[in-house]
Structures are given as C-alpha cells and as structure tokens.
N, C-alpha and C positions, 0 to 999 in steps of 0.2 A: 239438421240445418247448423251449420257452425255460427258460432258466437262471433261478430266481428270484433268484439272488444277483449276476447280473451288472448292471452298471451302465451306464447311459448317459453318455456324455461328450460335450461340446461339440466338433462337428469344425470349426465354421466355417461361415459363410452359412447358418445355421438349421439345419443338419445336424447329426444326433445318432448317433453310433456306440457299439455295445456293444463292452465289452473284456472278454474272459474273467478270472476269477480266475486268479492265478499256480499253474501247477502243476510245481514245481521238479523233479518227478521227470522231467519230459520234458527238461528243461534239460539234468540232469545225465546222463541216459541218451544225450542227443546227444554231450554231452563226453567220456564212455566210448567212444562208437562213435568219433569223430573225431578224437582228439587221445590221444597216447602219456601214459603217465605221466611220462617226462621232459619231455613238453611242458606239462604240466599242473604241473609244479615249478618249471618256469622261470616261468611265468606268474605263480605265488604270490609267487615270488622278487621278481620286477618289482613287483609290486603292494603288497608291504609298504611301501614308502618314502612311497608315494601319501597325500597329504592336501590337502586344500582348506579354504576357509572356509566351507565347507557341513556341518555336523556330520551331518545325515541322510545324504548322500552319503559321508561317511566312514563311517558307521555299514554302510552296504549295501554297500560295497568290503569292509569287515572281514567282514562275514557272507559274502561270496562267498568270500574268503581261507579263513575256516574251514571252510566246506563242500565247497571243493576240497581242502584238507589232509585231511578227513575221507574223500574220496573216494580219496586215495592211500592210506590206511592211517595216518594220523597224521603228527605232528610229527617223529619219529623218521625215518619212511618218506621224510618229505620231505629231511629232513638228510641222510639216505645217498643219496637221489637227487642231491643238489647235490654231495656230495662225488665221485660218480662222473662227473657231467659238469663238473667241475672249477670251480664255480661258489662 
C-alpha cells in the first residue's frame, strides 16, 4: 500500500525515489540499543560547540542534542555522566 504522505524526489537521470517520512522513534530505539548512556553523553558534549553558517543545520543539531539529552534523562543526568567520565 502506498503512503499518501510520501514524497517523490528527483534522484537524477529522470529517476524519482520515494523517501518515507521521518520516524524518530526508530532512530532513538537504535541509539538506545547500540550506544551506552556514557557514549550518548560524550556525543552530546562534542556536539555542543558545533556551529556553522547554516542556521537550519544548527537548529537540527540542537534538536538532536536535546533529544539525546532527553533520552539520557535530562540535563542533570548528562552532567552526572560527564563527571563520572571525567569530562
């Protein structure tokens, strides 16, 4: 069954591809399954200073950091893990 919300995008050479809508639940399920809380905390820490001249990309990185922070249990838990890791 076709997804009525799916969009067709130009893949070049006259080809069109369908890209499904984002499903963040799958992304964060994979993060929980594959990465320890400590690894997630380190990733957040390294992303914090990341800035570019692209405001939309910066917004997306900030969103990702916020979602990862929520996944850990919040800012306090992130700070606790950073202390434990010596960062």
